[in-house]
Structures are given as structure tokens and as C-alpha cells.
C-alpha positions in Angstrom: 106.0 11.9 44.1 104.0 9.1 45.6 101.9 11.4 47.7 100.9 13.5 44.7 100.0 10.5 42.6 97.9 9.1 45.5 96.2 12.5 45.9 95.4 12.6 42.2 93.9 9.1 42.3 91.9 9.9 45.4 90.6 13.2 44.0 89.8 11.4 40.7 87.7 8.9 42.5 85.9 11.6 44.4 85.1 13.5 41.3 83.9 10.4 39.5 81.6 9.6 42.4 80.2 13.1 42.5 79.6 13.1 38.8 77.9 9.7 38.9 75.8 10.7 41.9 74.5 13.8 40.1 76.0 16.2 42.6 78.4 17.7 40.0 77.8 17.9 36.3 80.6 17.2 33.8 80.9 20.9 32.8 81.8 22.3 36.2 84.0 19.3 36.9 85.9 20.0 33.7 86.2 23.7 34.6 87.6 22.8 38.0 90.1 20.4 36.4 91.3 23.0 33.9 91.5 25.6 36.7 93.8 23.2 38.6 95.9 22.5 35.6 96.5 26.2 34.8 97.0 27.0 38.5 99.8 24.4 38.6 101.7 26.5 36.0 101.5 29.7 38.0 103.8 30.9 40.8 101.3 29.7 43.4 102.1 26.0 42.6 105.1 25.8 44.9 103.2 27.2 47.9 100.3 24.9 47.3 102.6 21.9 47.0 104.4 22.9 50.2 101.1 23.2 52.1 99.9 19.8 50.9 103.2 18.3 51.9 102.9 19.8 55.3 99.4 18.6 55.8 100.3 15.0 54.7 103.3 15.2 57.0 101.0 16.0 59.9 98.6 13.2 59.0 101.5 10.8 58.8 102.7 11.7 62.2 99.4 10.9 63.8 
């Protein structure tokens, strides 16, 4: 749970900086957020969650 909240906060900061810097407009950022929201409700969500957990485990072991 703590890893997913940290990832959400980190990604939110990255998106905010990209929008403020003019690299990404609000429309495409909103479309990506909605895509992620709807992707989380599909059958692919557990596989994505497992992959993220594996990568964070590798990073933690370094």
C-alpha cells in the first residue's frame, strides 16, 4: 500500500511539472489519467501491480 501511494504522489508531481513546463497539455494528461483509471479495472491490473512490485523489490535490494 505504501509503495502505491508513493508512486501516485511521484507520478502526480511529474505530471504537474510537465504540465507547468508546457511539455504536456491538460487534455492529453487527463486522457492518460483516465486511461490509467480504466486500465486499473481490467484484468491487466494484477499483472501490472505485480510487475511494479517486482521492480520496486529490485530497487530496494540495491
